[in-house]
C-alpha positions in Angstrom: -15.7 -19.2 19.1 -15.4 -17.9 22.7 -16.5 -14.5 23.4 -13.7 -12.4 24.4 -15.7 -9.2 24.6 -13.7 -6.0 25.0 -10.6 -8.1 25.5 -10.5 -8.7 21.6 -9.6 -5.1 21.0 -6.4 -5.2 23.2 -3.9 -6.6 20.7 -4.7 -4.2 17.9 -5.0 -1.2 20.1 -1.5 -2.2 21.7 0.0 -2.4 18.3 -1.2 0.9 17.2 -0.2 2.8 20.5 3.2 1.2 20.8 4.0 1.8 17.0 3.2 5.6 17.6 4.9 6.0 20.9 8.0 4.1 20.4 8.2 4.2 16.5 9.3 0.4 16.5 7.0 -1.5 14.2 8.4 -4.9 15.1 8.1 -4.3 18.9 4.6 -3.0 18.4 3.6 -6.1 16.5 5.4 -8.6 18.6 3.9 -7.3 21.9 0.4 -7.2 20.3 0.6 -10.7 19.0 2.1 -12.0 22.4 -0.8 -10.2 24.2 -3.3 -11.8 21.9 -1.8 -15.2 22.6 -1.9 -14.6 26.3 -5.6 -13.8 26.2 -6.3 -16.9 23.9 -4.3 -19.0 26.5 -6.5 -17.9 29.3 -3.6 -16.0 31.0 -1.4 -19.2 31.3 2.2 -18.1 30.5 3.3 -21.5 29.5 0.2 -22.1 27.1 0.9 -18.5 25.8 4.3 -19.5 24.4 2.7 -22.6 22.6 -0.2 -20.4 21.2 2.2 -17.8 20.1 4.5 -20.2 18.1 2.6 -23.2 17.3 -0.9 -21.7 17.0 0.1 -18.4 15.3 3.6 -17.9 13.9 3.9 -21.5 12.6 0.6 -21.5 11.1 1.3 -18.3 9.2 4.5 -19.7 8.0 2.7 -22.8 6.8 0.3 -21.0 4.7 1.0 -21.3 0.8 -0.1 -17.8 0.2 2.1 -16.4 2.8 5.2 -18.5 1.8 4.6 -17.4 -1.9 4.6 -13.7 -0.7 7.8 -14.0 1.3 9.5 -15.7 -1.6 8.4 -13.0 -4.0 9.4 -10.2 -1.5 12.8 -11.8 -1.2 13.2 -12.0 -4.9 12.1 -8.4 -5.4 14.7 -7.3 -2.7 17.4 -9.0 -4.7 16.3 -7.5 -8.0 16.0 -4.0 -6.5 19.5 -4.2 -4.8 21.0 -5.2 -8.3 19.1 -2.4 -10.0 20.3 0.1 -7.5 24.0 -0.9 -7.6 23.9 -1.1 -11.5 23.8 2.6 -11.7 20.9 2.2 -14.1 18.5 4.2 -11.9 20.9 7.1 -11.7 21.5 7.0 -15.5 17.8 6.9 -15.9 17.3 9.7 -13.6 19.9 11.7 -15.4 18.2 11.0 -18.8 14.8 11.7 -17.4 16.0 15.2 -16.2 15.4 16.4 -19.8 11.7 16.0 -19.2 11.3 15.5 -15.5 13.0 18.8 -14.6 10.6 20.1 -11.9 9.0 19.0 -8.7 5.6 18.9 -10.2 6.7 16.6 -13.3 8.5 14.4 -10.9 5.4 13.7 -8.8 3.2 13.3 -11.7 5.7 10.9 -13.4 5.9 8.9 -10.3 2.1 8.7 -9.9 1.7 7.6 -13.6 4.4 4.9 -13.1 2.5 3.8 -10.1 -0.8 3.4 -12.0 1.4 1.3 -14.5 2.5 -1.1 -12.0 -1.2 -2.2 -11.3 -0.5 -5.9 -10.9 1.3 -5.9 -7.5 0.9 -3.6 -4.4 4.1 -4.7 -3.0 6.4 -4.4 -6.1 5.0 -1.0 -6.8 6.9 0.6 -3.9 9.9 -1.5 -4.1 10.6 -0.9 -7.7 9.6 2.9 -8.0 11.1 4.0 -4.8 14.8 3.4 -5.4 14.3 4.2 -9.1 13.0 7.7 -8.4 15.0 8.5 -5.5 17.9 10.4 -7.4 15.2 12.6 -9.1 13.1 13.2 -6.0 16.1 13.9 -3.9 17.7 16.3 -6.5 14.4 18.2 -6.6 14.1 18.3 -2.8 11.0 16.2 -2.5 10.6 15.0 1.0 10.8 11.1 1.6 7.4 11.5 3.3 5.8 12.9 0.1 7.4 10.0 -2.0 6.1 7.4 0.3 2.7 9.1 0.3 2.6 8.9 -3.5 3.8 5.3 -3.4 1.1 4.2 -0.8 -1.6 6.0 -2.8 -0.8 4.3 -6.2 -0.3 0.7 -4.9 -3.5 -0.8 -3.3 -5.8 2.0 -4.6 -5.1 0.9 -8.2 -4.8 -2.8 -7.5 -8.3 -2.8 -5.9 -9.8 -1.6 -9.1 -8.5 -4.4 -11.3 -10.6 -7.5 -11.5 -8.0 -10.0 -12.9 -5.2 -9.6 -10.4 -5.1 -11.2 -6.9 -7.1 -8.4 -5.3 -9.9 -8.7 -7.8 -10.0 -12.4 -7.8 -10.2 -12.5 -4.0 -13.0 -9.9 -3.9 -15.0 -11.7 -6.6 -14.7 -15.0 -4.6 -16.2 -13.3 -1.7 -19.0 -11.9 -3.7 -19.7 -15.1 -5.6 -20.2 -17.0 -2.4 -22.7 -14.5 -1.0 -24.7 -14.3 -4.4 -24.8 -18.0 -4.3 -26.0 -18.2 -0.7 -28.7 -15.6 -1.5 -29.8 -17.0 -4.7 -29.0 -13.7 -6.5 -28.7 -14.0 -10.4 -25.6 -12.5 -12.2 -21.8 -13.1 -12.1 -19.4 -12.0 -9.6 -17.3 -10.1 -12.4 -20.4 -8.2 -13.2 -20.9 -7.3 -9.6 -17.3 -6.3 -9.3 -17.3 -4.0 -12.3 -20.8 -2.4 -11.4 -19.2 -1.7 -7.9 -16.3 0.1 -9.3 -18.0 3.5 -9.4 -18.8 2.9 -5.7 -15.1 2.4 -4.8 -15.2 6.0 -3.6 -12.1 6.0 -1.5 -9.8 4.3 -3.9 -10.8 6.6 -6.8 -10.5 9.7 -4.7 -7.1 8.8 -3.3 -5.8 8.2 -6.7 -7.1 11.5 -8.0 -5.9 13.5 -5.0 -2.1 12.7 -5.7 -2.0 14.6 -9.1 -4.4 17.3 -8.1 -2.0 18.2 -5.1 1.0 18.0 -7.2 -0.4 20.4 -9.8 -1.8 23.0 -7.3 1.6 22.6 -5.3 -0.1 23.4 -2.1 0.6 21.0 1.0 -1.1 21.0 4.4 -0.7 19.6 7.8 2.5 17.7 8.7 3.2 17.2 5.0 3.6 20.9 4.5 6.2 21.0 7.2 8.1 18.2 5.6 8.0 19.6 2.1 9.1 23.1 3.6 12.0 21.3 5.2 13.0 19.4 2.1 12.9 22.5 -0.2 14.3 25.1 2.0 16.7 23.1 4.1 17.6 20.4 1.6 16.6 17.8 4.1 14.8 14.9 2.6 14.3 13.4 6.1 13.5 15.1 9.5 16.3 15.2 12.1 16.3 12.1 14.0 14.2 10.1 11.4 15.0 6.5 10.8 14.5 5.4 7.2 12.9 1.9 7.0 15.3 1.1 4.1 18.9 2.3 4.3 20.4 4.5 1.6 22.5 2.3 -0.8 25.9 3.8 -1.8 26.5 3.3 -5.5 30.0 2.5 -6.3 30.6 2.5 -10.1 34.4 1.4 -11.2 36.5 4.2 -12.5 36.0 4.8 -16.1 32.7 2.9 -16.3 29.6 5.0 -17.4 26.3 3.7 -15.9 23.8 3.1 -18.6 20.0 3.4 -18.5 19.5 0.3 -20.2 20.6 -1.6 -17.0 17.1 -0.5 -15.6 15.0 -0.1 -18.7 15.8 -3.5 -20.4 15.2 -5.6 -17.1 11.9 -3.8 -16.5 10.8 -4.5 -20.1 11.7 -8.2 -19.6 9.8 -7.9 -16.2 6.5 -6.8 -18.0 6.8 -8.9 -21.2 7.3 -12.1 -19.1 4.6 -11.3 -16.6 2.0 -10.4 -19.1 2.9 -13.4 -21.5 2.5 -15.7 -18.5 -0.7 -13.9 -17.5 -2.3 -14.6 -20.9 -1.0 -18.2 -20.8 -3.1 -18.6 -17.6 -6.2 -17.1 -18.8 -5.7 -13.3 -18.8 -7.9 -11.2 -19.3 -10.3 -13.6 -17.9 -10.1 -15.0 -14.4 -6.6 -16.1 -13.4 -6.0 -18.0 -10.1 -3.8 -16.2 -7.5 -1.1 -18.9 -7.4 -0.7 -18.6 -11.2 -0.5 -14.8 -11.0 2.3 -15.2 -8.3 4.0 -17.9 -10.4 4.0 -15.2 -13.3 5.5 -12.5 -11.1 8.1 -14.8 -9.5 9.2 -16.0 -12.9 9.3 -12.5 -14.4 11.6 -11.3 -11.5 13.8 -14.2 -11.9 14.3 -13.4 -15.5 14.6 -9.7 -15.2 17.3 -10.2 -12.5 19.2 -12.5 -14.7 18.9 -10.0 -17.5 20.3 -7.1 -15.2 23.1 -9.5 -14.0 24.0 -9.9 -17.7 23.9 -6.3 -18.4 26.1 -5.1 -15.3 28.7 -7.8 -16.1 28.7 -6.9 -19.8 29.0 -3.2 -18.8 31.8 -4.0 -16.5 29.9 -2.4 -13.6 30.3 -5.7 -11.5 31.8 -9.2 -12.1 29.8 -12.4 -11.7 30.7 -12.9 -8.0 29.8 -9.2 -7.1 26.6 -9.4 -8.9 25.5 -12.6 -7.0 26.7 -11.0 -3.6 24.6 -7.9 -4.5 21.5 -10.0 -5.1 22.1 -12.1 -1.9 22.7 -8.9 0.2 19.4 -7.4 -1.2 17.5 -10.5 0.0 19.1 -10.1 3.3 18.1 -6.6 3.7 14.5 -7.7 3.1 14.7 -9.7 6.4 13.3 -6.8 8.6 10.3 -6.4 6.4 9.8 -10.1 6.1 9.6 -10.3 9.8 7.1 -7.3 9.9 5.0 -9.1 7.2 4.8 -12.4 9.3 4.0 -10.5 12.4 1.4 -8.4 10.6 -0.3 -11.6 9.3 -0.1 -13.1 12.8 -2.0 -10.1 14.4 -4.6 -10.6 11.8 -4.9 -14.2 12.8 -5.0 -13.2 16.4 -7.9 -10.8 15.7 -9.8 -13.4 14.0 -9.5 -16.0 16.8 -10.4 -13.3 19.4 -13.4 -12.2 17.3 -12.2 -8.5 17.2 -14.2 -7.7 14.1 -17.5 -9.4 15.5 -17.1 -7.3 18.7 -16.9 -4.2 16.7 -19.6 -5.0 14.4 -22.0 -6.0 17.4 -21.3 -2.5 18.9 -23.0 -0.9 16.0 -25.6 -3.3 14.8 -28.4 -1.9 16.8 -28.3 1.6 15.3 -29.2 0.9 11.7 -31.2 3.0 9.3 -31.3 1.3 5.9 -30.2 4.1 3.8 -27.3 4.7 6.2 -26.0 1.0 5.9 -23.3 1.7 3.1 -21.9 4.7 5.4 -22.1 2.5 8.4 -20.2 -0.4 6.8 -17.6 2.3 5.5 -16.9 3.3 9.0 -16.9 -0.2 10.6 -14.5 -1.2 7.7 -12.2 1.7 8.6 -12.1 0.7 12.2 -11.4 -2.9 11.6 -8.7 -2.3 8.8 -6.9 0.3 10.9 -6.9 -1.8 14.1 -5.8 -5.0 12.3 -3.7 -3.5 9.5 -5.3 -5.7 6.8 -7.8 -4.7 4.2 -8.1 -8.3 2.8 -9.2 -9.5 6.2 -11.6 -6.7 6.5 -13.2 -7.6 3.2 -13.4 -11.3 4.2 -15.2 -10.1 7.5 -17.6 -7.7 6.2 -18.6 -8.9 2.7 -20.6 -11.7 4.1 -22.4 -9.2 6.4 -22.8 -6.3 3.9 -24.3 -8.0 0.9 -27.0 -9.8 3.0 -27.7 -6.5 4.7 -28.2 -4.6 1.5 -30.2 -7.6 0.0 -32.6 -7.5 2.9 -32.9 -3.7 3.2 -33.4 -3.5 -0.6 -30.5 -1.0 -1.1 -27.8 -1.1 -3.7 -25.7 -4.1 -3.3 -23.1 -2.5 -5.4 -22.9 0.4 -3.0 -22.5 -2.0 -0.1 -19.7 -3.8 -1.9 -18.1 -0.5 -2.5 -18.3 0.6 1.1 -16.7 -2.8 2.2 -13.8 -2.2 -0.1 -13.5 1.6 0.6 -13.7 1.2 4.2 -11.2 -1.5 4.3 -8.8 0.3 2.0 -9.1 3.7 3.9 -8.4 1.9 7.3 -5.5 0.1 5.8 -4.1 3.1 4.2 -4.0 4.9 7.6 -2.8 2.0 9.7 0.8 2.1 10.8 0.8 -1.8 11.0 -0.3 -2.3 7.4 2.1 -4.2 5.2 1.4 -1.9 2.2 2.0 1.3 4.4 5.2 -0.4 5.5 6.3 -1.2 2.0 5.7 2.5 1.0 8.1 3.6 3.8 10.5 1.1 2.7 10.4 1.9 -1.0 10.8 5.6 -0.3 13.5 5.0 2.4 11.3 7.1 4.7 10.8 7.0 8.5 7.7 4.9 8.9 5.9 7.0 11.6 6.6 10.2 9.7 5.0 8.6 6.6 1.9 7.7 8.6 1.7 11.1 10.2 2.0 13.1 7.1 -0.1 10.8 5.0 -3.3 10.6 7.4 -4.4 14.2 6.6 -4.6 13.5 3.0 -6.2 10.0 3.4 -8.7 11.7 5.8 -9.5 14.3 3.1 -10.5 11.5 0.7 -12.0 9.4 3.6 -14.3 12.0 4.7 -15.6 13.0 1.2 -16.1 9.2 0.8 -18.1 8.8 4.0 -20.5 11.7 2.9 -20.7 10.0 -0.5 -21.7 6.8 1.0 -24.6 8.5 2.8 -25.6 9.8 -0.6 -25.2 6.5 -2.2 -27.3 5.0 0.4 -30.2 7.1 -0.5 -29.9 7.3 -4.3 -28.0 4.1 -5.2 -26.5 6.0 -8.2 -23.0 5.4 -9.4 -22.8 9.2 -10.3 -22.2 9.5 -6.5 -18.4 9.2 -7.4 -18.6 12.7 -9.2 -20.2 14.3 -6.0 -17.5 12.6 -3.9 -14.7 13.9 -6.0 -16.1 17.5 -6.1 -16.6 17.4 -2.3 -12.9 16.1 -1.9 -11.8 19.1 -4.1 -13.7 21.5 -1.8 -12.2 20.0 1.2 -8.7 20.1 -0.2 -9.1 23.8 -0.9 -10.3 24.5 2.6 -7.6 22.6 4.3 -5.0 24.1 2.1 -6.3 27.7 2.9 -6.3 27.1 6.7 -3.1 24.8 7.1 -1.5 24.9 3.7 1.7 26.1 2.2 2.3 26.6 -1.5 5.7 25.6 -2.7 7.4 26.7 -6.0 7.5 24.4 -9.0 11.4 24.5 -8.9 13.4 23.0 -11.6 17.1 21.8 -11.6 18.4 25.0 -12.9 16.9 27.1 -10.1 18.2 24.6 -7.4 21.7 24.8 -8.8 21.8 28.7 -9.1 19.3 30.1 -6.6 19.9 31.1 -3.1 16.8 29.5 -1.6 15.5 31.2 1.5 12.2 30.4 3.5 
């Protein structure tokens, strides 16, 4: 590999800056990938176009994993569109108000449902966002807050589960290093023993219900929630939702039924887990088999929803099919973003972006600080590239041998890789999961990133200190210290920059004259 030095950080840096300045993710990613291709082509404009299309874009589209993901996203788009226009989500929301009648309860239920959809980080946001939108809009919960909850219950829960794609990928990286170093023990055992050291994932998951219960927001999120509650504006003035609102048109005299969403979701889960079991669940299950299970489940659940909306006379057959196709077409924007996001990851790999970043820090190593250092490097790489999986693949072959050589906890080192990659990815505006959270919540993407970062930083700062402790102690009880520290930081930030909002219910909103 050629040494591109400082040039290797230009593409990700361009992507981040342009995304923030112009609030256009596709433009940011396109220019970043094009800049990377220009560097790889040695500054030759003609060769740049060849590298850009043939060497990057076409290669990403040829990948079996990427094609499976694109197909799955398109099917999810069709399913979500049908669910939305079936009126089932609104009927479900109306029924749910008997229990979910306050802002706190709505946020807690959304969080719990996010934990329940642990098998797909992408499907999480796209299913729950549209489903909860009528409830959260009615209770004046900002789109930024909804997207934060979706983002914090997608990859943070997926990364803790060993038998889905995330866990299988991570265990494969661990197994390779164990084999190379001659370390006894299985990758599954290593993964499970590293779970208590996944400080960021656990902290981020716990922060959501804590904030919902204490009802105090801080930073830009406080302004967003103040605006939503007191001004009844779910989006800021001038904001551009990543997913357009869908107008629900139910034929006159037809009453939407919650079964239109409940039954398809039951079919989705039953089919998925039945196929999971047939492929070896709860043991190791290959990634393609997992995606086959998810695709099959979405096809059957979509067919079920079609049957219900036709039977309930909400749509006829042609309207149902047109709705599904329209939903797939609506996914085109996000599919382009995903391809470009994968492409910038490929560009960064070719340029050696991660190697350059790692080399900058490798001469400043105290053994006990290795986990904290790995965490920071992982944050930087994942934020710059927008990919946690790419960060795992880059750092795991470095972290495990370093921990083994320095005789410190390998599990703490594994946890540091996973936490750093997840934290950086969680904050990155070019991350696919961050983009999907904005899309699911129909939020302005940059507004989502700006409001989420202070909360992610709270969990991230606590995790950084936690990894310093873990480096010296090697104790899995470090997670307790980390969570307690996170709570302390939350109290401090809330006191300095926070605002406590009422736990309002439907009746209050209907009758009260709300004033700031």
